[in-house]
C-alpha positions as a printed Julia matrix, in Angstrom:
150×3 Matrix{Float64}:
  89.58  104.14  105.57
  90.33  102.84  109.16
  92.85  104.18  110.19
  93.48  101.1   112.68
  94.19   99.47  109.7
  96.47  102.07  107.91
 100.15  103.19  108.59
 101.12  106.33  106.48
 103.81  108.96  105.9
 104.51  112.04  103.23
 107.89  113.28  102.72
 108.44  116.56  100.43
 110.81  115.62   96.97
 112.65  118.18   95.18
 111.67  116.61   91.74
 109.05  116.51   89.79
 105.55  114.34   90.1
 106.86  112.68   86.2
 109.83  111.89   87.87
 109.25  109.83   90.59
 106.01  108.23   89.57
 108.93  107.38   86.81
 109.6   105.57   90.03
 107.02  103.66   91.72
 105.32  102.84   88.34
 108.96  100.87   86.41
 108.96   97.6    89.08
 112.78   96.87   88.01
 113.22  100.31   90.14
 111.26   99.4    93.88
 114.26   97.62   95.21
 116.07  100.94   94.65
 113.73  102.41   97.03
 112.67   99.62   99.2
 112.43  100.6   103.09
 111.78   97.06  104.45
 114.82   95.45  103.11
 112.3    92.37  101.39
 111.6    92.94   97.94
 115.01   91.06   96.63
 114.38   91.37   92.71
 112.02   91.57   90.2
 110.94   88.16   89.1
 108.41   89.23   85.94
 106.77   92.54   84.74
 105.96   95.25   82.47
 108.18   97.81   81.49
 105.94  101.09   83.14
 103.01  100.06   85.36
  99.32  100.7    84.59
  96.06  100.35   85.66
  95.6    96.02   85.88
  98.93   95.21   85.05
 100.62   92.69   87.13
 105.0    92.23   88.3
 106.09   89.52   90.34
 108.63   89.71   93.35
 111.48   87.69   94.76
 110.48   88.8    97.99
 112.61   87.35  102.2
 110.81   87.6   105.26
 112.34   85.51  106.8
 112.43   82.54  103.99
 112.08   83.86  100.4
 108.79   83.66   99.12
 107.72   85.67   95.82
 104.45   87.51   95.07
 102.2    88.59   92.8
 100.93   92.14   92.49
  98.32   93.95   90.81
  98.06   97.78   90.36
  94.58   98.68   91.17
  95.16  101.89   91.47
  96.11  104.28   88.81
  96.77  108.54   87.58
  99.39  108.51   85.85
 101.59  111.42   87.47
  99.3   111.56   90.84
  98.59  107.97   92.47
  99.18  104.16   91.88
  98.37  101.21   94.57
  98.39   97.26   93.98
  97.69   94.6    96.02
  98.86   90.85   96.1
  96.85   87.97   96.78
  95.4    89.91  100.83
  93.7    92.66  100.94
  96.08   95.85  101.53
  97.58   98.29   99.61
  99.7    99.51   98.69
  99.1   103.96   97.56
 101.6   106.58   96.46
 100.0   110.53   96.52
 101.64  112.69   95.0
 100.72  116.26   95.45
 102.81  119.65   94.26
 103.28  121.98   96.84
 105.56  124.93   94.51
 108.58  123.29   92.05
 108.26  119.93   94.79
 105.69  117.6    95.7
 104.96  115.28   98.64
 104.86  112.03   98.13
 102.04  110.18  100.35
 102.08  106.15  100.84
 100.09  103.83  102.67
  99.63  100.67  103.17
  95.56   99.85  103.8
  94.21   97.32  105.18
  90.87   98.51  105.8
  89.44   96.16  103.67
  89.71   92.5   105.51
  86.7    91.51  107.31
  86.42   88.63  109.68
  89.96   87.44  111.54
  92.21   88.72  109.63
  91.5    92.03  109.73
  90.86   90.86  114.0
  94.76   89.58  113.48
  96.03   93.09  112.07
  94.48   95.17  114.88
  95.58   93.32  117.73
  98.62   92.61  116.12
  99.31   96.73  114.97
 101.94   98.02  111.9
 104.22   99.14  114.26
 106.59   97.9   111.45
 104.53   98.9   107.42
 104.69  102.26  109.35
 108.72  102.53  109.89
 109.62  100.41  106.27
 107.12  103.12  105.53
 109.11  106.06  106.78
 112.35  104.59  105.58
 111.06  104.62  101.4
 110.24  107.76  101.52
 113.29  108.86  102.96
 115.09  106.28   99.93
 112.7   107.48   97.34
 113.53  110.92   98.49
 116.99  110.22   97.82
 116.34  108.77   94.39
 113.9   110.93   92.58
 116.42  113.76   93.86
 119.36  112.17   92.15
 116.72  110.87   88.98
 115.58  114.95   88.25
 119.44  116.46   88.63
 121.33  114.43   85.91
 117.71  115.28   83.54
């Protein structure tokens, strides 16, 4: 991975990996945890994601738009990543640490080449970093609340 083209953070969550993964693998729950403020609603998706599954999202960053994502990495209760037309991926890795689970979210743009790679390098990833950190805080709160109900 090219550190210049990745943004990443992790958080320790006091909930089972299965509870956390259920949130990540259900696109309809993504608006609950989105720290960027761009995810408006899930337009079309399966109830649960799996490798190769696609889901469409109504987004808003200034202007509204719709994007379709494809799951490109998947390991139940441990790893899920998706991408849309671009080469960047949003990846969530779950690692048990005793009774808790470390969740690491990464925005990975290392697959870009040429002009897009240069644009991302020059623009930096501060916004992505902030969004990841806020998403993880929200994911922790939602997962811990969901686990308390089980």
